[in-house]
N, C-alpha and C positions, 0 to 999 in steps of 0.2 A: 449656262457653263460654269457659272459661280454656284449656283445650286446644286451642281452636281459636285463640285470639289467641298462645299461646305459637308451636305451627305458625307461624303470619304472622309471627312475630319472627325465629322461625330463618331461614323462608325467606329474609327481608328481609336479614339480616346474612349470611346464604350469599351471594346477589347481590351484596350490595356487596363482600364478599370479593373474588369472582372478578372485579369490576369492577376493584377495586384492584390484585388480580394481575396481569391483565391490562395493567394501565395502568403497573405497575412494571417487567414482563417485558418485555424487545427483546431480536430478533434482529439479531444485525448478520452479515448475509453476508459471503463472504472477498474480494467487489471493492468493499466499503463501510466506511467510519469513520463512529461515529458521536460528532459534537459535542455534550457534555450543558451546560447551562445549567441555572445554579440559582438562582431568581429574578431571570432576566436576566442573570446574570453568568457569566463561561466555569466551567467545571470542569476539562473536560480532554476528549479525545480516547479512545474506547471502539473498542480492537480487534474483528476477527470474533469471534462465538459468541454465546453465551447471558448478556445483561446487565440488570444489576436496576439501577434508579433508583428514586429516591423520587416515587411521586406527587403530584400539584399544584406539587411545589416544583420538581422538575426536568423540563426536556422536551429529549429529544434527536432531534439532526437528523444523519440521514443523507445520507452524499455521496459518490456513484459515485466510486472511483479509476480507472475503465476508461478506454480511449482513445475519445475523442467524435469521429464523424463529423460535422461541421457543413458543409453545403453553402452558401456566397455566392451570394445570388441574383443572377443579371444584372443589368447598369445600365448605362447609357449613358455613357459618360467620352470626353472630347475628348484625343486624345492631342497631342503637342506640337507638331506639324505639322498641326493644326485638322482632324484627322479623326475622327469621331464612331464610336464602335465600341462595340457591346453585348459586355461581358466578364463570365464567369462564374469561380469557383472554389470549391475545396473545401479545407478546414482541418479539420487532425487536433491535436485536441490534450487534457490528461489532467490534473487537481485533484493536484497532488502537496502542498500545504498545507491540508487541509481547516479549519482552523481559519481562515486568512485568506478562505477561498472563503465561508467562512459569517458573518464578520464582516463582514470589509471591504466585502463586496460583496451587493448583496439578490440580484440574480439573474446568475449567473456565464455563464451558456449566454447570455442575451441581450445582456451586455455583450462578450462577443467576437464575437458576432454584430455588434453595431453597429460597433464598432473594427476589424472585420476589413474591413466595406465602404469605410467612408473611408479607412483602409490602400491599402484594393485602387484607390480610386480616385485617391488622390494618388500613388501610384508610377507605376501607368502612364500619368497625366496628364503625369509627366515624361521620358516617351520619346515619340519618333517612332514609327510606324505600322510600318516596318520593324522598329525594333528591338524591339517589341513582339511582334512575328511570327517573329524569331530569334533573340531574347534571353531566353524564357521560362525558361530555368534561374536566372537573372541575376536577374529580376523577383520569381520566386517566394524566391529567397534573403533579397532587399530586404523583401518582406513579412513573411516570417516573423520576420526579427531587430525591425522595429519591431513587429511585434504581439507577441512574448516579452517586449520593454523593459515593455510597459505591463504584459502580463498578470502578469508575477513578482507584481506588487505587489497581484494578486487572488490567488496562491497556486497557478496556473497554469502548465504547461509546454505549449506549442506544440511541437506534433512536425514537423508539413507543411504547407506551405501549395502547392498546383498549381492554375494557371489550367486551367482545366476546356473554358471554349467560348471563341472568339470570332467576334463575329457581325461580318463587314463590311458596309458598306450596297452596294444591287445596283450602284449606279453605279462604285464602289472596284473590287468583282468582277468587272467588264467591263473596267474599263481595267487591272487586274493581269494579264487574261486576256489583252489584245491586248498588254500588255509583255510577257508568257512568252511569245506566239507570236515575237513578232518576233524576241525573244532566240534562239530556236530556229532562225528562217530565218539569222540572223546567222552561227551557229555551223555551219548546214550549208552556206554558200556558203563559208564559211572553210574548211570540210573539202575543198569541191568544188577551190576555187582552190589549196590545198596538193596536192593529189590532182594535178592538171593541172600545176602546176611542178615536182612530182617525175616525173612522166611525160616533161613535156618534156625533161627534167634526162636521166633513161635513154635517150633518142631522140636527143638529142645526142650521149651517149657512142659510142651505137649507131653513127649515121653517120660518127664518128672513126675506130671502128674499122673501119668498112667500105671509109672513103677510105684508110684505110692498107692494108688487106689486099683487093683487088676480089674473089678468088677468094670470100670470102665473102659478097659480095652475090649472087655469080652462085648460091654454093649456096642460098643463104635463097630464091632466086627460083625455083629449081629444088624446093625443100621445098615452098614453096606451091602451087606446080602440083601436084605428086604429093598435097598434102591437098584438091586442089579436086578433083582426079580419083577418089580416093576417096570421098570423100564425096557426090561430084553423081552417079558411075557414068556419067560422060559422056566423050566425045572432046575431047581437050586440042590444040589446034593453037598451034604454038609460033612467037609472030611471029620478024620477020628479027632482029630485037638479040639474042633470047633465043638463036636458032639461033648466032648468031656467037660467043654466051657459051659455047653447050654446045661450039662448035670450039675456041675457046681453053682450056675445060677439059679436053676431051680432049687437046690437043696439050700442054698443064701435063701431065698424069698420065702422057705417054709420054716425057715431058721427065725427069720424075721415076724414072720404071722403069729409064730408060737409067742415070742418075746412079747408080742404086742397084745397078745389074749391075758 
């Protein structure tokens, strides 16, 4: 009986020793820092590795130092020109001071999420719809700077904030589509008008050249008739004015030949 009691006592002691060892030995991974509190008071920060604390007296809170990707849920925002848009974003942040992240704030992730939503609503609401669509980089920078000013008190560094999606009302999408179509039609008409103006200018120059050199007009007429004959493969009938032009051209060539001799 005595032996059995001794065995039981030894077993209980071993179990208690194992439990104490498990409570005393902590493993801090490479991307974490361990904040140790002793009877509720801050003792220090433990680096990665195998760490030993005092059971019951000490409590270790592990804080991840990695960059956290946090989506900012879509929410309806009224822009400066009274257009309601649904905007969602994504924020990237990391804890740089684990002590502040544990002592200054209860849940740092939830706090960043809430302040990011209110900041997004505030910054987007200060801009008109066209500015929101065209100046996303500027809006991203404004949101990040405001977030960082608040997050620094919690030991958090905001790396990046990006607007992810901007949903417009159906009526606004149709209005923008009509506006874009009208803009394209305007550009097409302007380009066509510029082409007609350029063509008219070149025709005027050609007319001036032909008026100064009548033979050029006759040569052009003959060239056109030759092209028609080649393409259509038919007989070309020269009208009387053209025949006169041919006679003038032959006389001109004969005169030039005599002068050359």
